[in-house]
KOLTIDO-453191 format. One record per atom (N, C-alpha, C): y, z, x negated. Coordinates in steps of 0.05 Angstrom, whole numbers, plus 5000, padded with zeros to 4 digits. Layout:
BEGIN
YZX;...
REM end
This chain:
BEGIN
246323137364;245423347382;245423227410;243523307426;243223207453;244923367473;246223227492;247823357512;247323207538;248123327561;247823207587;250423217602;251023007617;253423007634;252622887661;254322937681;253822827708;256322707719;255922507736;258122387751;257222357780;259122327797;258622247825;259821977828;258321797841;259321527847;258921497877;261121507892;261021517921;261121237934;261521027918;261820767930;259420577925;256920697922;254520537922;254020437950;253420177953;252920057979;249920037984;248320027963;245419977966;244020077941;241320087942;239820177919;240119987895;240619737900;241119547878;243619627862;245619727876;248019817862;247320037842;245720227851;244920447834;243320347810;241520147815;239920037793;241719887773;243819757782;245619617764;247019817745;247920037756;249320237740;247320367721;244920427730;242820547713;242220367689;241920107695;241319917673;243619907653;246119897663;248419877645;248620127628;248320357640;248520607625;246220627604;243920537611;241620547592;242120377567;243920177569;244520007547;246720117529;247920337536;250020457519;248720597495;249620527471;248520657447;248720957449;246521097443;246421387443;245321507469;245021347490;243921447515;240921467512;239921707519;237121767516;235621747543;237021817564;235721817591;237921797612;237421647633;239221617656;237721647682;238821807700;237721827727;240021767746;239621577764;241621517784;240321557811;241521717828;240521777855;242321637875;241421417887;243021267906;243921437929;242121587941;242721737966;244921937963;245022067939;247022277935;249422177917;249021937905;251121837887;251321987861;249222137855;249222297830;248122137807;249522147784;248622017760;248522227738;246122257726;245722447704;245022297679;246322357657;245922217632;245422417610;243222377596;242622527572;243222347548;244722447529;245722277507;246022437481;246222277460;246722387433;249822407430;250922647429;253822677428;255022607401;253422547382;254522447356;254922147357;253922017378;254021727380;255921637403;255921777425;257521697448;258521937464;260121887485;261222107500;261622027529;262322217546;262522167575;264721947582;266721927565;268721717570;267521437570;265621397552;264221137550;262621087575;261421297587;259821267611;261621207635;263921337637;265721287659;266720997657;267320907633;268220627629;266020427637;263520487629;261320317636;260920297666;261120527680;260820527709;263120367722;265520407712;267820257723;267519957718;266419877694;266019597688;264019467707;262319627720;260419517739;261619507767;264119597770;265519577796;265419827813;264720057801;264520297816;266420517806;266820717821;268720927814;267221187808;267221267782;265921517774;267721757778;266621977786;268122227788;266422437774;267822627760;266322847748;264722997769;262323067763;260623217782;261023517780;
REM end
């Protein structure tokens, strides 16, 4: 089943940072769509909840060197 979650990432320094996170999240199994908004630090992820969960996304964002917060 499809679900959506959001995070805020307040430590983006540039648009490339946002692109890095977007690319990493897109590679997580079960992710169907990712939108990262550099200016607001908002990350929205649509995913298959039978395959993955928000904890995996938080870990992926952290692995890229950024701090995710629940939106």
